[in-house]
N, C-alpha and C positions, 0 to 999 in steps of 0.2 A: 838645746838651741838657744835658749834665752837664760842668762846667768841672773842671780838675784839682784846683782849691781845695775844690769841692765832695766830690769822691772822697776826697781825703785826710783831708777833715774827718769823714768817715763812720766811719773806723776806730776801734775802741774801744781799741786797744793789745794786743790779745789775738790769738794765733794760733788758727786753726780746730783743735779738738781732734782728734787721730788717732782717739781711740775715743769713743763716745758718752758724754757727761758725766753725773755723777750730778747729780741735782737735789734741791732742798729742797721739802718738801712744800706750802709756803705761796707757792710761785711759780706763776703762770698762764702757759701757753704756747699757742702755735698753730703748725701744721704747714702750710707752704706748699708746694704741689706744682705743678710745671710738667713734664706728661708728655712722654715721647719714647721710643718703644720700636723706632723703626727702626735697624737696626745701622749703616746709613751716614748717619742724619738726626741731629736734635737730641737731646740727651741729657736723661734724666730728671734733673730737678734738685729736691731737697727742702731747704727751709730751716726751722729751728726758730727762732722768735721768742718772746723773753721779753717779754709784754705786761702784766706785774703793775702796771707804771707806763707807761700808754699814751702820756704826753706824752714819756717817754724810753726807747722801745722799742728793743730791740736784737736782731740775730740772733746766737745763740749757738752755732748749729751748721750746718754745710752739708754736703751729700751728693749726689753725682752718679753716674750709671752710663750709659754708652753702650749702647744696646740692651738686651738682658736678656730674661728670661722674665717677662711680665706678671704672673705669679702671685707671683714673686719680688719684683717691685716693690712689689705690693699689701701682701705680708707686711711689707716694710720700713716702709711708711706705717703700718700697724697698730700695729707695733712702737714706732715714735717716738711715735705718739699715746697708747698705754698708759704708755711709759716717762716721757714728760713730763706726769705728772699728768693723764691723760686730756684730752690737748690737742685743741682743734677742728682740723678739717681744712678747708683752703680749697685748691681745685684748678681748674686751668684747664680749663674746658668749652667753649672756642671751637671745638674740633674733635671730630669724632664719637669718637675714642679716649677723650678726656676724659669725654664724656658716659656711655660705656660703664663707665669705671673708677668714676664716681660711683654709678652704679647697682650695681655690684659691691660698692662699700664702704658700701652704704646703712645697714648697722647702726651705723655711725660717725657718721651724719648730717652728711655732708660739705657744706660751702658751695660752690657753684659760682661760679666767675668767667667771666662771658660777655664776648662781644666789644664789646658796647656800654659795658662798664665801663673799658676800657683808657684812654681820654684822661683820665678823672678819676684813675685810679690812678697814671698818669704825672705828672700835676699834683701830686697829693699827696705823691708821694715826692719830686719836685723841690723843693716847698716845704720838707718836713721836712730835706732835705739842705742847702737854703741855711740854714736855721735853726741848723744845726749850727755855722755859721761866723760867724752874726751875733752882734753884740754889742748890750747893752743891751735884752735881750728883757724885755718885760712881760707879766704874765698877762692884763692887760686886752686885749691884741691877740688876736684870735681864733685866728689861725693861727701866730703867731710863737713861741708857746712849745712847740710840738710838734716834736720832734726824732727822729732815727732813726740808730741807730749799728749796727755789725756787726763781728764779728771778722774778721780778714784773710782775704779770699777772693779769690785772684789772678784767677780766671776772671772774677768779678763786676766787678773794677776794670777789667779789659781790655774787657770788654763795654760797661760805662758811658763809658768814655774815647772809643768811636767811636760811640756811639748817637745816632740821630736819628729824627725821626719817621716819615721815609720809610724803613722798616726791614725792607722785604721780603727783601732779600739779606744782611742782618746776622745774625750769632749773637746772639740776644737772650733765650735761656732763663733765664739768670741775672738779667737785668735785669728781666724779668717776674716772676720769683720775688720780687724786691724790691718791685716795683710793686704785686703782690697783697698783699704784707704791709701797704703803707701804706694800700691800698684798705680792708683789713680793719679796720685801726685806727680809720679815719674811719667807714666804715659799720656797724661793729657794736661796737667798744669804746665809741665816742663816745655811741652810743644808751643804753648801759648807765648813762651818767653823767647822763642827763636826769632832773632831779628832778620828781616830780609831786606835786601838793597836792589832797586831796580837796575837792570843792566845799562840803561842808558847813561847812568852816571860815570860809566868807565869808557864812553866814547865820545866825550866832549872835545 
């Protein structure tokens, strides 16, 4: 689903910071979370996306943990949200564990990503990755001017390189973090840009 050219074209030339980076107060962020608390199962993945310019959004920090105490994981999510300018939270709620986490973090008003959103999310991340390497883009093309970049995340690159739609036996937590990021950009950020005009202006 993701060619080597698409994967290479996504990296922004920066390494994933070892420590949580400092942020400027005028930047807008979102925290994307794919939960996984089983010691032998999928790891919990958290990505921090800079969405100040949604057409050129990028992941600026990635964090993961295998297993762990759910309270510790929620504390990390809360800390990231506060640190990154009260960033919005988007989390996978396709499984019961995700639903429980969403309820327990209700004070932060997390956005739930359900099973029915996966096809759209994968399409949008694929389109943005293709746009990273396309030339001659114009703003008049609805989708072609939207890109998605990331600091170098080795696990994300590895999972993207083998990902396919029939993904039941594939490690996909980092891929889903990226897909949820693209989904948020299209479903929430794009809506904020919609301009409205009062009807009274047409009846002068």
